[in-house]
N, C-alpha and C positions, 0 to 999 in steps of 0.2 A: 504494499499501498504506499503510495504516494503522499508525506502530508506536504502542506502548504509552503512551506516556509521552504523545501528544496524546490517548489516551481518557483517562487518569487526569486532565489536564489539563481538559478537558471536562468532568470531573462525572463520566462513565459508571460507573467502580465505588464513585463515594463510596456510594452505599446499602449495595453491599456489605463494605464497611469498615466503616462506622458498624455494623452489626449481628453482624462478627465482636469487635468491642470492646463492643459493649453486652454480646453474650452473654459474652465472657471475662474481661467485669470483673465479672461481678454472679454470680459462682457459688454464692452462698448462698442462692439462690430452688431449695432440694432440699428433697426429702421423703424424708428418713434413716429413717422410721418403717419396722419390717417389716413383711411384708404378711401376717404372724399374729403376735396376742400369746403366742405359747407358741414351746414348743423351744429357748430361748435359753439361754445362762445365767442361772442364778438368776431362770428363768422356772417357770412352769406344764408338764406334759407337754401336747403336743397333743392331744385328741381328738377325736372325730368333728364336735362342736360346730366346732370351729374349720377343719374343711371349707366347713363354709358361711361360714364367716365370711371365709376365701381369696376365695370366691368371690363374694361380696359387696364386698371388697375389689376385687378387679381387676376386673367393671363397673363398679361405681363410677368406676375410676381410666380406664375406657374412655371409660367417658357425659361425663365431666367435665373430665378433664383431658386428653384426646385431642381428643375429636368438637367440644366446643364453640370453643376455641380454630381446631380447624380449620377448622369452620365459619364462624368470622368472617372467616379468610383467605381463604374462597373467596365468601360473597359481598365483602368487598373486593375483591377478582381480577376477580369479575364485573362489578362497581358500575365498575369503573377500566377494563375495557376497554369496558362501554358507554359510556363518559364518553371516552373517546380515539376510539372509533371514527370520529369524525368522520362521512365521506359514505360510509364503507368499509359497504358491507352482512353482509359476511363478519366483520367485526369485531362488529359488533352481534349477529350470529347467535351467534356465538361466546359472547361475552360473560353471553349469554340463557342458553344451554345452559348454562354453568357455573354460574348463576345454580339452574336448574333442577336442575342436579347437586347441588350442595348441598342443597336441600331435599329432593330426594328418598335422599337419605345421611340428612339428618339423620331425615326419618320412617323408615326401615328397622330405623337404629338403636334408635330407640324402641319400635318395631313389634319387632323379635327380643326386646330387655327384656320386653316385654310377653306375649308367649307364653310367651317362659320361667318366665315369674314366673307364669304361668297354670298350667302344665305342673305347676313345684315344687309350688303351693298343691297341685295336685288327685293328686298322688301322695302327697303327706305328709299329706292330710286326709282318710282314707276316706269323711267323710259330706261332700264338696263337693259343691257344687250349682251352683255357676258363681262371674261375677265379683262380683255382690253377698255372696257370703258368704264374703269374704277377710275373715279377722278380727285377722292378721298376719304383717309380715313375712314373707316367707321365710327370710330368713339370721338370723331371730332366733327360732326355736323355743324354745317354752314349753319349760323346763329345761337349757338352752344362755344361759341369762343369770348 
């Protein structure tokens, strides 16, 4: 039976301890802005335009602040699995599977954004004729500036 002191001494928990210290020592990397620039004390009341701003802020948060770091971690994990697979065919296949899953996940996220963007453009613009007819970003409706 392996005791915990020997595992810590062998360095098994050092990356976990380092990660906990890193997260607890750098709490100033926060984004404390509100989701919409309205409705708070001293701010303008919310309008329909702020709903589109809220949707835009959520989509940008998901695509930039969540998807990109998770994609980097996925590529890193898959690469490490392939790198340390040695002669193990199952580890090599698992690493390839993680890499492909990461690529497919990125594709699905950006394809979903493209589909939502096209649908909103076609609903908001009655004269919409296709992808070449996009004249403005959907979260920046004319009159909402």
